[in-house]
VOKE-734244 format. One record per residue: residue in one letter; chain; x, z, y of N, C-alpha, C in turn. Coordinates in steps of 0.02 Angstrom, whole numbers, plus 50000, padded with zeros to 5 digits. Atoms other than C-alpha are relative to their C-alpha. Layout:
BEGIN
R   res   chain     n.x     n.z     n.y    ca.x    ca.z    ca.y     c.x     c.z     c.y
R     A       A       X       Z       Y       X       Z       Y       X       Z       Y
...
END
This chain:
BEGIN
R   res   chain     n.x     n.z     n.y    ca.x    ca.z    ca.y     c.x     c.z     c.y
R     X       A   50050   49992   49935   49992   50000   49998   50042   49988   50070
R     X       A   49930   50011   49936   50084   49946   50201   49967   50086   50031
R     X       A   50020   49960   49964   50095   50090   50276   49984   49971   50077
R     X       A   50031   50002   49933   49999   50112   50457   50090   49987   50042
R     X       A   49932   50002   49928   50107   50051   50612   50034   50057   50046
R     X       A   49991   49964   49969   50204   50152   50705   49974   50018   50071
R     X       A   50001   49995   49932   50130   50219   50857   50050   49970   50064
R     X       A   49938   49995   49920   50214   50143   51049   49960   49981   50029
R     X       A   50026   50003   49926   50172   50138   51223   49934   50048   50013
R     X       A   50018   49921   49977   50054   50275   51311   49967   50019   49952
R     X       A   50035   49949   50028   50008   50406   51222   50054   50026   49928
R     X       A   49998   49979   50035   50126   50406   51096   50074   50019   50002
R     X       A   49905   49986   49951   50331   50480   51111   50020   49962   50003
R     X       A   49954   50041   49965   50395   50321   51167   49980   49991   50054
R     X       A   50029   50023   49951   50289   50301   51289   49953   50067   50058
R     X       A   50028   49918   49985   50288   50489   51340   50057   50023   50064
R     X       A   49948   49945   49960   50362   50548   51502   50035   50038   50006
R     X       A   49959   49946   49967   50506   50642   51571   49995   50077   49934
R     X       A   49984   49954   50045   50507   50723   51387   50077   50049   49981
R     X       A   49942   49951   50029   50634   50860   51352   50067   49960   49972
R     X       A   49966   50003   50026   50794   50837   51317   50029   49967   49927
R     X       A   49984   49999   50094   50859   50727   51119   49915   50025   50003
R     X       A   50045   49979   50080   50652   50776   51081   50004   49923   49975
R     X       A   49997   50053   50074   50664   50602   51009   50022   49984   49945
R     X       A   49962   49982   50053   50808   50651   50897   49966   50036   49941
R     X       A   50050   49934   50087   50683   50779   50810   49909   49988   50016
R     X       A   50068   50004   49989   50515   50706   50857   49961   49930   50001
R     X       A   50021   50065   50008   50414   50531   50795   49918   50037   50002
R     X       A   50083   50003   49995   50229   50481   50839   49975   49994   49915
R     X       A   50000   49995   50076   50143   50460   50663   49912   49972   50010
R     X       A   50088   50014   49999   49963   50374   50623   50013   50022   49888
R     X       A   50027   50004   50050   49880   50463   50486   49931   50023   49968
R     X       A   50018   50046   50023   49760   50423   50378   49976   50041   49947
R     X       A   50044   49954   50039   49646   50548   50312   49953   49996   49960
R     X       A   50083   50024   50042   49516   50440   50225   49958   50031   50036
R     X       A   50027   50012   49954   49402   50489   50350   50001   49945   50073
R     X       A   49965   50044   49898   49495   50411   50525   50065   50003   49996
R     X       A   49916   49973   49982   49680   50417   50566   49993   50026   50054
R     X       A   50003   49937   49945   49725   50530   50681   50077   49983   50002
R     X       A   49916   50002   49986   49890   50538   50759   50030   50038   50020
R     X       A   50005   49955   49985   50018   50661   50791   50082   49983   49972
R     X       A   49940   49989   49992   50184   50709   50824   50049   50041   50006
R     X       A   49969   49955   50039   50297   50769   50710   50083   50010   49974
R     X       A   49921   49988   49982   50486   50848   50699   50002   50065   49980
R     X       A   49979   49931   49993   50582   50997   50653   49982   50018   49896
R     X       A   49976   49943   50072   50631   51126   50475   49967   50059   50002
R     X       A   50001   49943   49999   50567   51242   50410   49917   49977   49983
R     X       A   50043   49969   50005   50384   51330   50367   49933   49937   50038
R     X       A   50012   50026   49970   50236   51196   50434   49943   50053   50054
R     X       A   50058   49992   49961   50144   51226   50609   49983   49961   50040
R     X       A   50007   50048   49999   50025   51146   50659   49960   50024   50103
R     X       A   50011   49998   49918   49989   51124   50888   49916   49972   49979
R     X       A   50066   50067   49997   49776   51090   50928   49998   50007   50088
R     X       A   49992   50023   49910   49791   51033   51124   49928   50035   50018
R     X       A   50012   49981   49981   49676   51085   51229   49964   49940   50070
R     X       A   50068   50057   49986   49523   50975   51361   50035   50015   50083
R     X       A   49970   50063   50001   49614   50874   51456   50039   49944   49976
R     X       A   49952   50016   50012   49735   50857   51372   50023   49980   49906
R     X       A   49974   50018   50075   49823   50786   51195   50047   50044   49982
R     X       A   49945   49962   50020   49985   50821   51115   50043   50024   50025
R     X       A   49928   49993   49961   50130   50803   51240   49919   50061   50067
R     X       A   50023   49912   49974   50017   50979   51318   50074   50053   49978
R     X       A   49949   49942   50041   50158   51061   51165   50065   49966   50031
R     X       A   49924   50017   49975   50297   50971   51257   50054   50047   49984
R     X       A   49950   49906   49986   50390   51121   51322   50031   50023   49964
R     X       A   49994   49926   50033   50396   51229   51175   50008   49950   49928
R     X       A   49998   50034   50055   50402   51082   51027   50080   50024   49981
R     X       A   49926   50002   50010   50612   51076   51046   50014   50062   49970
R     X       A   50008   49927   50002   50607   51256   51035   49960   50014   49915
R     X       A   50036   50000   50027   50472   51282   50920   50077   49972   49902
R     X       A   49956   50041   50048   50569   51142   50780   50060   50032   49952
R     X       A   49914   49998   50032   50707   51242   50742   49984   50066   49943
R     X       A   50007   49959   50032   50620   51344   50662   49924   49997   49941
R     X       A   50050   50039   49992   50473   51232   50609   49951   49941   49966
R     X       A   49983   50076   50004   50409   51101   50540   49915   49983   50057
R     X       A   50083   49976   49995   50257   51083   50673   50005   49915   50020
R     X       A   50029   50061   49983   50160   50954   50703   49935   49998   50060
R     X       A   50043   50004   49914   50042   50912   50876   49954   49946   49980
R     X       A   50054   50069   49982   49894   50806   50834   49975   49988   50069
R     X       A   50066   50029   49980   49790   50724   50934   49929   50001   49973
R     X       A   50044   49980   50018   49614   50797   50900   49974   49919   49991
R     X       A   50069   50061   50007   49474   50670   50835   49989   49959   50087
R     X       A   50017   50016   49942   49432   50564   50997   50028   49992   50083
R     X       A   49985   49992   49930   49559   50589   51111   50082   49971   49972
R     X       A   49913   50044   50007   49744   50502   51142   49995   49944   49931
R     X       A   49991   50046   50049   49770   50396   50996   49985   49971   49933
R     X       A   50043   49991   50071   49681   50459   50868   49902   49973   50001
R     X       A   50066   50024   49986   49519   50377   50814   49932   50059   50038
R     X       A   50019   49950   49967   49394   50393   50900   49890   49987   49990
R     X       A   50067   50030   50016   49209   50360   50820   49961   50056   50043
R     X       A   50056   49958   49959   49050   50427   50876   49962   50073   50014
R     X       A   50023   49921   50015   49003   50576   50805   50053   50050   49954
R     X       A   49981   49973   50034   49077   50706   50720   50047   50074   50038
R     X       A   49978   49955   49959   49118   50837   50856   50034   50074   49996
R     X       A   50001   49898   50010   49070   51018   50821   50063   50020   49935
R     X       A   49921   49950   50018   49194   51141   50753   50033   49973   49939
R     X       A   49959   49996   50065   49171   51124   50569   50046   49923   49963
R     X       A   49994   50046   50002   49196   50935   50575   50083   49990   50027
R     X       A   49909   50015   49979   49355   50935   50672   50060   50035   50005
R     X       A   49937   49985   50027   49435   51059   50586   50009   50003   49929
R     X       A   49978   50041   50064   49412   50955   50426   50053   49969   49987
R     X       A   49970   50020   49998   49496   50851   50496   50067   49982   50015
R     X       A   49903   49971   49980   49666   50954   50525   49994   50028   49924
R     X       A   49993   49967   50092   49639   51017   50346   50062   49939   49979
R     X       A   49989   50087   50005   49644   50824   50291   50084   49994   50009
R     X       A   49935   50014   49959   49783   50797   50422   50068   50014   49945
R     X       A   49949   49958   50022   49888   50922   50346   49988   49993   49915
R     X       A   49999   50031   50072   49838   50879   50152   50022   49933   49990
R     X       A   49990   50103   49998   49895   50700   50186   50090   50011   50020
R     X       A   49936   49995   49973   50067   50767   50253   50022   50061   49922
R     X       A   49985   49964   50046   50090   50895   50104   50002   50087   50004
R     X       A   50008   49917   49952   50052   51054   50180   49933   50047   49985
R     X       A   50077   49990   50034   49939   51168   50065   49981   50064   50079
R     X       A   49988   49942   49978   49972   51329   50163   50060   50000   50085
R     X       A   49980   50014   49948   50006   51326   50369   50002   50048   50064
R     X       A   50018   49974   49935   50029   51433   50543   49954   49936   50046
R     X       A   50029   50038   49973   49916   51361   50682   49991   50050   50044
R     X       A   50000   49971   49907   49891   51377   50878   49948   49930   50034
R     X       A   50061   50038   49984   49751   51313   50941   49987   50039   50094
R     X       A   50015   49972   49976   49719   51321   51124   49943   49953   50048
R     X       A   50077   50038   49987   49574   51285   51254   49932   49964   49933
R     X       A   50047   50043   50043   49442   51177   51158   50051   49991   49949
R     X       A   49994   49985   50052   49568   51203   51008   49989   50057   50002
R     X       A   49999   49901   50045   49542   51399   51000   49937   49991   49944
R     X       A   50067   50000   50059   49358   51360   50934   50026   49981   49955
R     X       A   50005   50090   50043   49415   51189   50841   50067   50048   49930
R     X       A   49946   49963   50073   49567   51329   50749   49978   50084   49999
R     X       A   50008   49937   50015   49472   51468   50750   49920   49995   49933
R     X       A   50050   50020   50067   49323   51373   50627   50084   49976   49962
R     X       A   49955   49994   50057   49485   51309   50527   50029   50056   49946
R     X       A   49972   49976   50030   49531   51483   50500   49950   50022   49944
R     X       A   50023   49963   50032   49365   51556   50461   49957   49963   49943
R     X       A   50042   50045   50072   49301   51385   50356   50026   49991   49947
R     X       A   49901   49997   50026   49495   51373   50259   50008   50051   49985
R     X       A   49971   49972   50008   49539   51536   50237   50045   50003   49974
R     X       A   49961   49995   50049   49642   51502   50105   50071   49969   50042
R     X       A   49951   50029   49973   49756   51377   50228   50022   50029   50028
R     X       A   49971   49996   49935   49803   51464   50362   50039   50067   49999
R     X       A   49965   49939   50001   49913   51609   50370   50015   50064   50045
R     X       A   50002   49966   49948   49932   51660   50531   49975   49940   50065
R     X       A   50039   50031   49956   49812   51607   50696   50044   50033   50069
R     X       A   50008   50010   49912   49868   51586   50872   49951   49966   50059
R     X       A   50027   50054   49962   49758   51534   51018   49985   50026   50068
R     X       A   50019   50008   49914   49733   51552   51199   49931   49966   50032
R     X       A   50028   50033   49950   49617   51514   51348   49926   49964   50008
R     X       A   50077   50043   49996   49443   51479   51292   49938   50057   49986
R     X       A   50030   49963   50008   49292   51580   51229   49984   49962   49946
R     X       A   50035   50047   50063   49193   51527   51069   49928   50011   50009
R     X       A   50057   50000   49977   49029   51466   51091   49975   50033   49924
R     X       A   50014   49983   50065   48904   51569   50989   50020   50081   50002
R     X       A   49950   49957   49998   49008   51708   50984   50022   50040   50084
R     X       A   49985   49984   49959   49061   51753   51156   49935   49991   50047
R     X       A   50081   50002   49969   48914   51789   51292   50025   49939   50068
R     X       A   50021   50069   49952   48875   51639   51408   50024   50014   50062
R     X       A   49968   49995   49907   48954   51632   51599   49945   49980   50017
R     X       A   50057   50019   49971   48803   51674   51705   49980   49907   50064
R     X       A   49978   50073   49966   48753   51521   51812   50015   50001   50077
R     X       A   49952   49993   49886   48805   51590   51999   50072   50032   49969
R     X       A   49944   49949   50021   48973   51638   51990   50030   50000   50068
R     X       A   49977   50010   49932   49100   51666   52136   50068   49907   50006
R     X       A   49971   50053   50010   49173   51516   52179   50082   49972   49953
R     X       A   49932   49997   50057   49336   51545   52093   50007   49972   49949
R     X       A   50035   50013   50080   49251   51536   51939   49997   49959   50017
R     X       A   50012   50056   50005   49150   51421   52000   50047   49917   49991
R     X       A   49933   50070   49989   49292   51291   52019   50023   49984   49957
R     X       A   49960   50038   50055   49366   51310   51854   49945   49994   49929
R     X       A   50040   50008   50031   49219   51322   51749   49895   49950   49990
R     X       A   50036   50040   50021   49085   51209   51767   49969   49957   49996
R     X       A   50027   50076   50066   49123   51063   51691   49992   50060   49932
R     X       A   50020   49981   50055   49076   51163   51550   49918   49994   49983
R     X       A   50054   50023   49986   48898   51148   51594   50022   49898   49992
R     X       A   50003   50097   50004   48946   50934   51652   50012   49991   49951
R     X       A   49987   50002   50057   49035   50907   51506   49950   49972   49918
R     X       A   50055   49988   50037   48896   50938   51415   49935   49903   50002
R     X       A   50043   50041   49995   48781   50809   51467   50008   49919   49960
R     X       A   50002   50075   50038   48738   50639   51359   50006   49958   50052
R     X       A   49941   50087   49948   48806   50493   51500   49992   49995   50066
R     X       A   50012   50033   49925   48775   50526   51656   50081   50009   50033
R     X       A   49959   49945   50003   48925   50645   51654   50078   49910   49999
R     X       A   49956   50047   50012   49043   50478   51600   50000   49934   50052
R     X       A   50005   50059   49941   48945   50348   51727   50031   50041   50065
R     X       A   49993   49974   49901   48979   50472   51897   50081   50024   49971
R     X       A   49915   49982   49981   49180   50498   51817   50030   49960   49998
R     X       A   49987   50086   49982   49204   50301   51784   50025   49982   50058
R     X       A   49951   50022   49950   49329   50250   51905   50016   50058   50063
R     X       A   49949   49925   49970   49360   50438   51974   50025   50034   49992
R     X       A   49936   49949   50038   49477   50499   51861   50003   50009   50037
R     X       A   49948   49956   50004   49588   50539   51944   49959   50063   50069
R     X       A   50035   49918   49969   49445   50663   52065   49999   50087   49957
R     X       A   50053   49967   50048   49357   50702   51928   50077   50069   49960
R     X       A   49970   49964   50022   49511   50764   51822   50046   50052   50031
R     X       A   49942   49983   49917   49638   50803   51968   49961   50064   50028
R     X       A   50019   49926   49950   49516   50962   52021   49997   50032   49938
R     X       A   50011   49978   50046   49506   51000   51851   50070   50050   49981
R     X       A   49920   49973   49997   49700   51050   51837   50040   50027   50052
R     X       A   50021   49950   49918   49686   51095   52015   49990   50089   49973
R     X       A   50036   49944   50000   49580   51210   51976   49991   50066   49949
R     X       A   50012   49983   50059   49627   51278   51825   50078   50026   49981
R     X       A   49948   49998   50019   49808   51290   51857   50023   50085   50055
R     X       A   49976   49951   49931   49831   51457   52002   50049   49998   50031
R     X       A   49964   49985   49924   49971   51464   52095   50050   49955   49993
R     X       A   49949   50042   50003   50097   51357   52009   49974   49950   49981
R     X       A   50056   50043   50019   50012   51183   51985   50049   49982   49952
R     X       A   49977   50070   50058   50061   51053   51845   50052   49944   50039
R     X       A   49963   50051   49942   50195   50923   51901   49952   49940   50018
R     X       A   50061   50036   49993   50113   50769   51985   50006   49939   49912
R     X       A   49966   50101   50062   50199   50628   51820   49955   50026   49956
R     X       A   50056   49951   50068   50095   50763   51702   49922   49965   49984
R     X       A   50073   50011   49986   49953   50756   51772   49966   49923   50010
R     X       A   50007   50105   49995   49950   50546   51803   49993   49991   49917
R     X       A   50003   50016   50074   49995   50546   51634   49934   50003   49948
R     X       A   50029   49956   50034   49845   50642   51575   49952   49952   50016
R     X       A   50031   50057   50003   49740   50529   51666   50012   49933   50006
R     X       A   49993   50088   49985   49794   50363   51659   49960   49983   49928
R     X       A   50015   49999   50066   49748   50413   51457   49920   49974   50004
R     X       A   50054   50008   50013   49605   50448   51505   49920   49966   50024
R     X       A   50007   50029   49942   49552   50305   51626   49986   49959   49945
R     X       A   50023   50039   50064   49508   50208   51433   49896   50027   50010
R     X       A   50069   49993   50026   49338   50212   51402   49969   50040   49928
R     X       A   49989   49970   50053   49348   50271   51239   50014   50063   49989
R     X       A   49961   49933   49972   49451   50414   51294   49950   50062   50017
R     X       A   50064   49940   49959   49341   50487   51409   49919   49999   49980
R     X       A   50043   49990   50042   49215   50462   51317   50002   50064   49917
R     X       A   49984   49933   50054   49313   50567   51144   50003   50069   50054
R     X       A   49999   49945   49978   49322   50695   51278   49947   50037   50025
R     X       A   50059   49953   49993   49171   50744   51311   49979   50015   49950
R     X       A   50008   49969   50033   49116   50754   51158   50007   50077   49956
R     X       A   50000   49934   49999   49179   50909   51100   49922   50067   50028
R     X       A   50031   49948   49981   49072   50973   51233   49911   49981   49968
R     X       A   50068   50019   50033   48916   50880   51174   49959   50028   49925
R     X       A   49978   49984   50101   48943   50947   50983   49979   50089   50007
R     X       A   50001   49947   50015   48929   51111   51059   49927   50074   49998
R     X       A   50069   49972   50025   48748   51177   51014   50022   50007   49892
R     X       A   49969   49966   50066   48805   51140   50841   50046   50031   49987
R     X       A   49940   49938   50007   48958   51252   50846   49969   50033   49992
R     X       A   50026   49931   49995   48861   51374   50914   49983   50046   49934
R     X       A   49984   49999   50074   48772   51378   50746   50022   50011   49960
R     X       A   49955   49999   50046   48885   51357   50649   50048   50098   50012
R     X       A   49978   49927   50034   48973   51523   50709   49977   50040   50007
R     X       A   50057   49932   49973   48839   51615   50744   50006   50029   49889
R     X       A   49991   49968   50070   48854   51609   50531   50075   50019   49998
R     X       A   49939   50019   49980   49047   51594   50573   50014   50096   49997
R     X       A   49966   49923   49987   49070   51783   50629   49958   50048   49954
R     X       A   50038   49972   50058   48949   51859   50488   50086   50011   49939
R     X       A   49928   49993   50045   49143   51841   50391   50044   49992   50053
R     X       A   49941   49964   49927   49272   51912   50521   50088   49948   49937
R     X       A   49906   50030   50014   49454   51857   50502   50029   50057   49999
R     X       A   49960   49923   50017   49559   51967   50400   50052   49993   50014
R     X       A   49948   50034   49962   49719   51843   50474   50024   50050   50057
R     X       A   49943   49991   49959   49855   51899   50586   49973   49962   50050
R     X       A   49967   50046   49915   49814   51850   50775   50031   50023   50051
R     X       A   49950   49954   49969   49881   51837   50904   49924   49944   50070
R     X       A   50063   50019   49976   49763   51800   51051   50050   49995   50098
R     X       A   49954   49973   49965   49870   51748   51219   49938   49981   50087
R     X       A   50025   50011   49933   49813   51718   51416   50020   50000   50048
R     X       A   49961   50002   49953   49865   51671   51555   49972   50050   50090
R     X       A   50031   49969   49936   49852   51804   51717   49967   50004   50024
R     X       A   50020   50033   49948   49798   51694   51830   49930   49958   49992
R     X       A   50028   50034   50012   49668   51633   51712   49933   50065   49951
R     X       A   50070   49964   50015   49554   51712   51591   50055   50079   49981
R     X       A   49995   49927   50018   49691   51854   51570   50009   50033   49918
R     X       A   50021   49941   50018   49638   51973   51429   49936   49965   49954
R     X       A   50056   50041   50038   49478   51862   51369   50018   50000   49934
R     X       A   49987   50054   50071   49547   51745   51213   50001   50091   49968
R     X       A   50018   49915   50027   49585   51948   51156   49945   50010   49992
R     X       A   50025   49983   49995   49449   52003   51188   49932   49978   49958
R     X       A   50034   50057   50035   49330   51846   51113   50039   50023   49937
R     X       A   50005   49989   50063   49424   51864   50961   49988   50056   49968
R     X       A   50016   49941   50045   49404   52033   50907   49929   50022   50021
R     X       A   50071   50006   50056   49209   51988   50889   49999   49987   49943
R     X       A   49972   50013   50059   49283   51909   50753   50044   49967   49935
R     X       A   49951   49980   50050   49430   51959   50680   50012   50091   49989
R     X       A   50002   49924   49998   49496   52139   50646   50073   49990   50002
R     X       A   49947   49978   49989   49666   52106   50657   50047   49927   50065
R     X       A   49974   50066   49957   49717   52040   50826   50050   50029   50054
R     X       A   49958   49954   49923   49862   52084   50983   49968   49938   50048
R     X       A   50038   50023   49957   49809   52010   51126   50072   49994   50065
R     X       A   49929   50030   49984   49976   51921   51242   49979   50001   50080
R     X       A   50006   50029   49922   49957   51888   51457   50068   49991   50017
R     X       A   49936   50048   49974   50085   51797   51519   49984   50014   50069
R     X       A   49986   49982   49919   50135   51844   51699   50006   49916   50007
R     X       A   49987   50049   49957   50135   51721   51848   49956   49928   49968
R     X       A   49999   50041   50069   50042   51589   51702   49932   50012   50037
R     X       A   50084   50024   49985   49861   51487   51744   49967   49988   49948
R     X       A   50023   50041   50082   49771   51382   51597   50037   49992   49956
R     X       A   49973   50052   50049   49894   51269   51550   50079   50065   49979
R     X       A   49950   49944   50028   50018   51401   51453   50025   49978   49983
R     X       A   49930   49998   50020   50109   51327   51363   50060   49900   50066
R     X       A   49994   50062   49925   50152   51183   51531   50034   50090   50051
R     X       A   49981   49982   49952   50184   51341   51654   50025   50030   49991
R     X       A   49946   49937   49986   50248   51481   51559   50033   49993   49926
R     X       A   49962   50004   50060   50362   51416   51420   50032   50028   49948
R     X       A   49957   49948   50031   50474   51527   51392   49975   50052   49974
R     X       A   50035   49942   50004   50353   51672   51381   49970   50001   49945
R     X       A   50029   50036   50046   50258   51573   51264   50051   50012   49961
R     X       A   49956   49975   50049   50393   51558   51150   50012   50047   49980
R     X       A   49971   49919   50012   50453   51737   51169   49943   50004   49943
R     X       A   50033   49941   50062   50294   51803   51070   49967   49937   49941
R     X       A   50028   50024   50078   50232   51657   50953   50076   50007   49959
R     X       A   49927   49988   50060   50434   51678   50901   49961   50076   49964
R     X       A   50017   49911   50044   50386   51880   50847   49954   49980   49966
R     X       A   50075   49989   50021   50210   51857   50799   50007   49951   49915
R     X       A   49992   50047   50079   50269   51705   50655   50059   50003   49987
R     X       A   49984   49968   50041   50415   51792   50612   49989   50000   49918
R     X       A   50005   49991   50053   50341   51855   50461   49985   49961   49951
R     X       A   50036   50065   50041   50262   51699   50425   50060   49943   49969
R     X       A   49939   50030   49997   50459   51593   50434   50036   50052   49934
R     X       A   49975   49974   50060   50511   51740   50327   49986   49990   49922
R     X       A   50011   50028   50039   50418   51733   50224   49998   49920   49941
R     X       A   50004   50065   50026   50392   51554   50166   50075   49958   50001
R     X       A   49937   50044   49974   50570   51498   50206   50044   50032   49939
END
């Protein structure tokens, strides 16, 4: 059977701007056929497997600043979720049960039965679903910067201006079509405001924001970026059942001091028994880009028992 062509151009390693030094010596873009769809992942490193699941409106590229250090101890897999980046963008399948199944199939295809897992932003509820639905697959779970639909209390309709600027997209993104119509041709305005409002004091570099926004100008990618939110009612119903079976594995819940703070930790304590909380100082929502060294210190300590057991 012929192997799929190597990913190239925008969205791939070869087309990504301003990567850390020697990044391409370690990491390559690959297409992985899971049987249901083709996923794009950036893979490299040596050691037990670590799966990284990005948030909205980002891609695997969100992890670029922490991937080289992690690759010294782990086989790192940074995936583009269904609907995002260079991964396939079907019309449906964006509830967290299906998204989690995608990632299990990805790891199966790569030969990884058991692995550590980190999901941020919308990657957090996906990672939670994977750990809850497939408890034999996940050794340790790290999460950051998100609520869990159906478990977390819903935010009130009326919020202070700063919180409103950060959270209004939660409702807007769920709309069936008008969001795409309003954002098309205005991606710079919409996504630029989202990156800015959630950053806090230290904004992301302009070139990184531009890279993310340029990928979202593809109509299928734009649609795919909203589909997780459109599936929230289904995910909420799934989570109502998941929370009846509390997680027992170790969980590290991370927040930016200028964003959710201890929010991820408080959320995970509603669904898990063994939760550590870490708040990153001088950091907003984009933790892997705004506080990579703090994040690496926290992850290295948290994942040490997993690394020692699996090597």
